[in-house]
C-alpha positions in Angstrom: 81.0 79.3 216.1 83.0 76.8 218.0 81.8 73.9 215.9 82.8 75.7 212.7 86.2 76.5 214.1 86.6 72.8 215.3 85.5 71.5 211.8 88.0 73.9 210.2 90.8 72.6 212.4 89.9 69.0 211.8 89.9 69.5 208.0 93.2 71.4 208.1 94.8 68.7 210.2 93.6 65.9 207.8 94.9 67.9 204.8 98.3 68.4 206.4 98.5 64.7 207.4 97.5 63.6 203.9 100.4 65.4 202.3 103.9 64.2 202.4 107.3 65.4 201.2 109.4 63.0 199.1 113.1 63.1 200.3 115.5 64.1 197.5 118.7 62.1 197.5 120.3 64.4 195.0 119.4 66.9 192.3 121.2 67.9 189.1 119.8 71.0 187.5 119.0 70.9 183.7 121.4 72.7 181.4 119.9 71.7 178.0 116.4 70.2 177.5 115.5 67.5 180.0 119.0 66.5 181.0 118.5 67.4 184.7 117.8 64.6 187.2 116.2 64.3 190.6 116.8 61.1 192.6 114.1 60.2 195.2 114.0 57.4 197.8 111.8 54.8 196.2 110.5 53.0 199.4 109.4 56.4 200.8 107.7 57.2 197.5 105.9 53.8 197.5 104.9 54.2 201.2 103.7 57.8 200.6 101.4 57.0 197.7 100.7 53.4 198.7 101.2 52.1 195.2 98.1 54.0 194.1 97.5 55.3 190.6 95.8 58.6 191.4 98.0 60.5 188.9 100.4 63.3 189.2 100.7 67.1 188.7 103.8 69.0 187.5 104.1 72.7 188.1 105.0 74.5 185.9 103.7 72.2 183.2 106.6 70.5 181.4 109.3 71.1 184.0 109.7 67.3 184.5 109.4 64.3 182.3 107.5 61.4 183.8 109.6 58.9 181.8 111.1 58.0 185.2 112.9 54.8 186.1 114.1 53.0 189.2 117.4 51.4 190.1 117.6 49.5 193.4 115.9 51.8 196.0 116.1 55.0 194.0 113.6 56.6 191.6 115.0 58.9 188.9 112.9 61.6 187.3 114.3 63.7 184.4 114.0 67.5 185.0 113.5 69.8 182.1 113.5 73.2 183.8 113.6 74.6 187.3 112.0 75.5 189.6 109.9 72.4 189.4 107.3 70.9 191.7 106.1 67.3 191.3 103.0 66.1 193.2 102.1 62.4 193.1 98.6 61.5 194.1 97.3 58.2 195.5 93.9 56.7 194.8 92.4 58.8 197.6 93.8 62.1 196.5 96.5 62.2 199.2 99.6 63.9 197.9 103.3 63.4 198.1 105.4 66.3 196.7 108.9 67.0 195.6 110.2 70.5 194.9 113.5 71.2 193.2 115.4 74.2 191.9 114.0 76.8 194.3 117.2 77.3 196.3 120.5 75.6 196.4 123.3 75.6 199.0 126.0 75.9 196.4 127.3 79.0 194.7 125.9 80.0 191.3 127.8 78.7 188.4 128.6 81.2 185.6 127.0 80.5 182.3 130.3 79.7 180.6 131.2 76.9 183.1 130.1 73.5 181.9 131.1 69.9 182.8 131.6 67.3 180.1 131.6 63.6 181.1 132.6 60.8 178.7 133.2 57.1 179.0 136.3 56.0 177.1 136.6 52.3 177.4 137.1 51.7 181.1 138.0 55.3 181.8 136.1 58.4 182.7 137.1 61.6 180.9 136.0 64.8 182.7 136.3 68.2 181.0 135.4 71.7 182.1 135.0 74.7 179.8 137.0 76.8 182.2 140.1 75.8 184.2 139.4 74.9 187.8 141.9 75.4 190.7 142.6 72.2 192.8 139.1 70.7 192.4 137.8 67.8 194.4 136.0 65.1 192.4 133.2 63.1 194.0 131.4 60.3 192.2 128.1 58.9 193.4 126.5 55.6 192.3 123.0 55.0 191.1 121.6 54.7 194.7 123.2 58.0 195.8 126.2 56.5 197.8 129.6 58.1 197.5 131.8 55.6 195.6 134.8 57.7 194.7 136.5 60.9 196.0 139.8 62.3 194.8 141.6 65.7 194.7 142.4 66.6 191.1 145.2 68.8 189.7 144.4 72.4 188.5 143.2 72.3 184.9 140.2 71.6 182.7 140.7 67.9 181.8 141.0 64.8 183.9 140.9 61.1 183.2 140.9 58.0 185.5 139.7 54.4 185.5 136.2 53.5 186.4 136.1 49.8 185.5 134.2 48.5 188.6 131.7 51.5 188.9 128.0 51.3 188.1 126.6 52.4 184.8 124.8 55.5 186.1 127.2 57.8 187.8 126.7 61.3 189.3 129.9 63.4 189.1 130.5 66.5 191.2 133.6 68.7 190.7 134.1 71.2 193.5 136.7 74.0 193.4 137.0 77.1 195.5 134.4 79.1 193.5 132.6 76.5 191.3 130.4 73.4 191.8 129.8 71.5 188.6 127.6 68.4 188.5 126.7 66.0 185.7 125.7 62.4 185.1 126.7 59.7 182.8 
């Protein structure tokens, strides 16, 4: 009996040790099709799966697109629906997992609230389908670092220059009762 218990504990410990969790830098939930995005630390991803090609599993099927790309030290995976769990396997069957969309620390956004982001020359035009009271705008670069923060006037349309900012931008607008996020 002791041997069976000991073997069970050893197997459980090896399974727990073989599984890792990929740290999420940020997550943008999908609003239409596969326009959601999860950013994952690429060195941790590579260290976790050891560069192996053991495959991947997505649960539920189709919640993520594996047409992913990397910029600097960040891997970007398009998300089609949430909740979504992505498990990446190395050559030995060890798993690294990433789960998104199960819980969020921000308030629920009403269905009618949407954020529009448009590049107009060297400017960024931000629109909201509903007026926001004294929102705060935060813009993150492709590696997840905060590169811009500004309080905006009450309204539903704002525009400002972004000449020196990277091509992929994550924009978050925060007001007293709304948090809207989008990428461009």
